[in-house]
N, C-alpha and C positions, 0 to 999 in steps of 0.2 A: 721842216714841214713833216718829214717822216716821223720825227719824234712826236710832233703834235698829233699825227694820224695814229701812231702807235698808242699814244696815251689817251686817245679819244674813247676807246672802249672803257678804260678805267673811269674816266669822268662820267661817261654815260651810265656805267654801273653805279657810280656814287650817286649820280643824280636820280637814277631809278630807285636806289635804296632809300635815298632821302625822301623822294616822293612817296615811297611805300610807308616809310615811318610817319610821314605827315598824314597820310590817309588813315593809318592805324591809330595815330594819336587823336585825329579828328573823330574817328569812329569811337574811340574810348571815351572822348569827351561827350560826344552826342549820345552814346549808349553806355551809361555807367554800369549796366548789368553784365556787360561783356567782361570775361575774366582776363586779367593782365597776363597771367601765366599761360593762358591759351594763345594770346597774341605772340608772346615771346617764343613759345614752343613752335608756332607756325613759322616765325622768322628764322629760327634755328634750322628747321628742316628745309626751308627754301634755300638757305645759303649752302647747306650740305648737298643740295641736289636731290633731296628726298621728296617723295610725293606725300601730300597730306590730303586726307579725305575729310571733307567738311559736309556737314548736314545741309540740306537745302534751306533750312531755316535755323541758322545757328543761334538766333536770339530766343528760340522757344524754350521755356523753362520745363525741366523734368519734374513733374509733380510727385511728391512722395506718396508711398502706398498708404491706404487707409488703415485705420486701427485694427480692423478684423484681419487683414492680411498680415500685419505685423504680429498679431497675437498668434495666428496659425503658424507663422514661421518660427516663433519662439517655442511653441509647443513641439513642433517637429525637431527643433534643435535639442530640446530637453529629452525627447524620446530617443533620439540618436545618441545622446550622451549616456542615457541609462542603458541603451543597448551595448555601447562600448564597455561600460562597467560590468554588465552581465556576462559578456563574452570573456572578459578578463577573469571574472570569478569562476566561470566554468573551466577555463584552462588551469587556473590556480588549484582548484579542487581536484582536477584530474591529476596534476603532477603530485600533489600532496598525497592523494590516494595511492598512487604507485609507490611513493616513498614509504608510506606506512605499511603497505603490503610487503615491501622489502624488509622492513623492520621485523615483521612477524616471522619471516623465514630465517633471517639472519640470527635473531635472538633465539629462535627454537633450535637451530642447528648448534649455536654456541652452548646452550644449556644442555642439549643432548650430548655434545662432545665432552663437556666438563663432567657430566654425570657418569658417562661410560668410562671415562678415564679414572675417575675417583673410585668407581666400583671395581675396576680391574686392579687398581693399586691396593684396595682393601683386600681383595681376594689373594693377591700375591703375598701381601703381608701376613694374612692368616695362614696361608700354606707354608711360608717360610718359618713362622713362629719364632719364639725366642726373643732375645734382645738384639743389641747391636745398632750401629748407626744406620744401616740400610732399613731395618725394620722401623726405626723411629722416623726416618725420612719418608718412607712410604705412608706411614700412618698420618703424619702431619700433612703431607701433600694431599692425601685423600680427604682429610677433614677440611682443609682450606678450600679445595675444589667444591666439596659439598656445600660449604657455607656460601661460597660465591654463587653457586647455582641457585641456592635458596634466595639470596638477595635479588638476583635477576628475575627469578620466578615471581617474587612478590611484586616487583614493578610491572612485569608483563601481565599478571593477573589483575592488577589494578587498572591499567590503561587498555587492556585487550586490543592489541594491534590489529587483529583481523576485523574486529568490530569497527575500529577507527577507519580502516580502509573501506569497509562497506559504506560507512557514513559519507565519506568523501566521494565515493562512486555515485551514491544517490544524489548528493548535492550537485555534482557535475551534470548528471542527467537532467535534473530539474532546472538548473540554470540554462542549459541548452534548450529545454522545452520552453522556458519563459522567453528566451531570445527569439525563437521561432514564432511564438505567439505575438510578440511585439512587431516582428517583421510583417506578419499577416495582417495585423491591425493597421499598420501604415499603408500596406498595399491595397486593402479593401476600401478605405475611406480616410477622411481627415480625422486624426485623433484630436481629443480635446484635453482640457486640464484634468478631468476625471480619470482618463486613461493614464496620464502621467502619475497621478496620485496612487492609482491602483498598482502600477508597475513598481513604484518606490516602496509601497507597503509589502508587495510580494518579495522584493529583494531583501527587505529588512526581516521579514518572517523567515526566509530561507537562511539568512545569516544567523538568526536565533536558533533555528532548528538544527543546523549543522555548523557549529562553530569551528573555526580553524585552530585556535590555540589549544594547547593541552592543559595549561595551568589556569585555574580560576573558572573558565567557562566550559570545561569539558563535560559532556553529558555523563550522568551517573550510569555506570555499567551494570550495577546491581540494584536497580530501584526496588523500593518496598512495594510500590503499586505500579503494575504494568499498565501502560496506556498506549493507545496507537500514536504513531509519530504524526506530528502536526507541523506542516511546513507552509501553511497558508494563513492569511490574516483571519483571526477568529472574531474580530469586532463586528464585521458585517459580511454578508454573503457575497462571495465573488461570483459575478455573472458577466458573461460576455455581452457586448453590445450588439444590437440588432442592425443589420445592414440592409437586408431586403425584407419586405413585408408582403404577405399575401393575405387572401381572405381567411379570417380566423387564424391566420399565421400558422396553419398546419396543425392546430390543436383541436381536439374534440374530447368528449367525455370518456370514451374508451381509452384514449391515449393517457389521459390524466389518471384514470384508475390503474392502468398498466404501470405507470411510473410510481404510483403510491405503493403498489404491491412489490415492485422492485426495491423500493426503499425498505420495506418491511423485511424482505428476504436478505438484503445486505446487512441489516441490523441484527436479525435473529440468527443468521447462519454464518455468513462470511466473516464479519467483524469479530463476533464472539468466538468463532473457531480459531482464528489466527491469534486472538488474545490468549486463548487456552493453550495453544501450541507454544506461544511465547513464554508463558508461565512455566511450562514443562521444561523447555530448553534453558530457561533462566535457573531453575532448580538444579539441573544437571551441571550447568556451568559453575554455579556456586560451589557445589560439592567437589568438582574437579579442581577449582581454584583453591579450595582449602586443603585438599589432599596432596596436591603437588608440593608446595613448600613444606608441609608437615612431614611428608615422606623423606624429602631430602634433608630436612633438619634431624630426623631420627637417624638417618644414615650417617650424617656428620657426627652425631653423638656416639653412634656405635663405632665408627672409625677411630674416634678419639679415645674410646675406652678399650680398644683392643690391647691385649697383653696384660691387662689388670687382673688381679687375683680374684676379685669378687664377681666379675662378669664371665670370665672364661670364654667359651665358644659362642655365647649369646651375642657378644659384641660384634664378632665377625659376621654372624648371621644378619644382624641389623644393618651392618655396613654394606653388605653385598646385596641381600635380598631386597631391602627397602630402596636401594639405589636403582635396581632393575624395575621395581614397581613404579618408582618416580618417573622413569623414562616412559613407561607405558601410559601413565596418567597425563604427562605433558604432551605426548603425541596425540592422545585422544582430544585434549582440550584445544591446543593451538594448531596441531597438524590437521585435525578435523574442523577447525575454525568454528567452534561452538558460538563464540561471540558474534561472528558474521551471520550465522543462522538466526540467532535471536534478533539481530537488527533487521534481517530480511523479513521475518515474520511480523515484527513491529511496523515496518514500513508498509507491508501488505495490508495490515489492519488499518493503517492511516489512509491508504489509498481507497479502501472501501468506505471508510468514514467520510472522506472527501467527496466520493461519488454520491453518497446519501445526502450530504449537506448541499451539494450542487443541485440535485434534483429537487430537494425541498425548497431551496431558495428560488428555483425557477417556477415551481408550482405556487409559491407564495405570492407571485405577481398576479393581482386580480384581473388585470387587463391582458388579454391574449396578445395584443399588439406590442406590449412592452416586453414580452418574452422572446427568447430565441426561437427561431422557426422550429415547429414541433417535429416535422419529419427529419430535419437535420439533427435535432437534439436526440431523437430516438436512434438514428444511425450512429452518432458519436457514443452514446451510452452502450449500445450493443458492441461496437468495436473495442471500447475500453474494457468491457467485461469479457472479451474474447468469444463472442457469440454472434450468430447471424440474427436477422430480424425475426425470423420464424422461431428460432430457439429462445430469443428473449421473450416473445409473446407466450410461448409454451411455458416458460419459467413463471411468468406472471399468472397464467391460468392455473398452473399446478399449485401455486402458493395460496390461491383464493380458497379452495375447499379445505386445504390443510389448515389454513388460519382460522376459518370459520368453524371447523369441526373439532379443533383441538383446544379451543379456549376453555372448554369445560372438562377435558380429559386430563388425567394425570400422566406424567412421563412414563410410569411403569406400565399403564394400560397401553399407551402408544407403542412401547417397546414389545409387549406381548403380541400386539396385533401385527407388528412388522415381522416378528419371528414366525407367527403362524402363516402370514402371507408367503414368506419364503419356503415354509414347509410344504405348502400346497402347490408350489411351482415345480414344473418338470416331473422328475420321478419321486418327488416327495410324497404324494398320496399313496403310491404303491408301497414305498418303504414303511410309511406310517401304518398302513393297514396290515402289512406283514408282521410288524412288531406287535401291533395290538392283538392280532390273531394268536401269535406265539404266547403272549402273556395270558390270554384267555385260556389257552390249553394248559399252561402251567397252573393257572388258578383252579381249573377243574381237577387236575391231578392232585394238588395239595388238599383240596376239599375232600376228594375221595379217600386219600390217606387218613385224614382226620376222622372221617366217618368210620373207616375200618378199625382204627384204634379204639374208638368209642364202642363199637360192636363187641370187640374182644373183651373190653372191660365189663360190658353188660352180661356177656355170656359167662365169664369167669366169676362174676360177683364181686371180685376185689381187683382194683387196678394197681399194678405194680408201679414203683417209682419211675422206672424207665419210660413206660407208656405214658405216664402222667406228664413227664417233661416233653416227650415227643408230641403229645396231643396239644399242649399249650403252645409249643413252637409252631405246629401246623396251623393252629387257629390264628395265631398272630400273623403268619405269612399270608394266609388266605385273606385276612381282614385288610392288610396293607395292599395286597394285590387287587382285591376287589374295589377298594377305595380309589386306587390309582386309575383303574379302568373307568370307574364311574366319573371321576374328575376329568379324564381325557375326553369322555363322551360329552359331558356338559360343556367343556371349553370349546370343543369342535362345533357344537350347535350354536353356542353363543357367538362365536366368531362369524358363523354363517349369517346369523340374524343381524349382527352389527354391520357387516358388509352390505346387507340389503337395506339397513336403516339409513346409512349415510347418504346414498343417492336420493332416497325419499325425502330426507331432511333438506337436502340442497334444493330439490324441486319445490318443496313447500316454501322455502325462503324466497326462491325466485318468483313463485306465484304471489307471495305476499308483497314483494316489491312491485310486481306488475299489476296488482289489483288496484292501487290508486290511479294508475294510468288508465286502466279500463273504465273505472268509475268516472274519471275526468272525461274520457271520450264519450261515455254514455250521457253524461250531463250535457256535454256540448251538442250531442245529437238531439237530446230532448229540447235543449234551448233553441236549436235551429228549427226543429219541428214546430215549437210554439211560435217562433218568429214567422215561419211560413204560414201557419194557421191564422195568425193575427193579420198578416198581409192579405190573405184571401178573404177574410171576413170584412176588412176595410174595403176591398174592391167590390164585394157584394153589396155593402151598404151604399157605396157611391152609385152602383148601378140601380 
């Protein structure tokens, strides 16, 4: 009986499990939608003594998300995937930029070391003179070091490591900026497929503008035509999407005119100025790049010809002096990082060009609601140009009269007007009047001397050759002095009238622009008067 009592729990457990299996099987038969794996999983947890949490209605099916939700989730996945790629590119360009900057300094130190050693060896060989094994060893070692330095310099001048490092630094900065823009776009609202496409185009444009490999796709370090750097897609205007809209979206006619003037200033002044500086730096870099290997090559030739009978001491001079000159040239080019300066100016020109294209593309949208918010856009433009809002508006206002008044003036006339403006500032008028008074006194003295010489000739009846030469000299001096004073007086008065004429011209143009508005207003008033008169006449007729 004890055995049966002890085994009763076992049989009860078996019976309970059997009854549980029966209920589960019956549930599975009656409800074929119930998952078999879920039933077995619950049975496993029950036998292990684990708790299972079941839904109140386990037979309710979970409906799949609609197509729009699936599409949005796919767009987010694509955006995050592109963000990961952009972050990886930024880190890669950063590391390669540091590596190429190390190249610049290591190669420069190596070339300087080889050149200094070769020059010292050439000097020692020239001082020792004569023949012998030591002289030959010094001469050959100096020539070999010079030739090695020449080869390394040719490679350095071809690839320009400092310019390569600057390219990678710019690429890393722009990829980080793109990464932050994508983060902001995701945080502000749901991105769509156009955002994904724009991000991919920007990544490809950056890869094209700043390639990583050296062979095949490296940018030309000495281009025949200097252009601004372009790291954005040129096929269509890049424009940020609008998130919040207000009435007129923050745009008015004054803001549009201000942006147009800013675009004109960027094109006429900033972009052209940086292109001009880029061309100057490129010419300097070309000259130094040619002179460096040329000087080391001449020094190598001089070292090789030392001790020969037909060169004499000239070979030693070439070997030592040209080696020292090569060190100076190499330090100027690569130590001063002329290639990096050229790339910096080219990137700055590209930045101003991008700013102009962004403003033009924004203004190209006919509907104000389709643009970025006007106030926000003005703030962004001002901060990117390093100015406050008031300074940005002053810049636009200053460019308007200059643009309207100089379209008919020559550059020489504008230069003369600016010089005269500077002369009339501060102590300029006092100094100019003092100089003019001194010249007038000298003119009177010269004229008096010429008159005295002529009186002596008339009194004597015959003029001697000395007085004749002095008289001609005095007349020439007086003529030139008088012409200079007359020209200065005419220029002074013309400048005064030009300065008075420009404001009058601007006021006249403003009046011409305002005249149609006044005429339109007067027409409206006349129309309203006629309408009121007609209404009063109708009332009288009815009465």
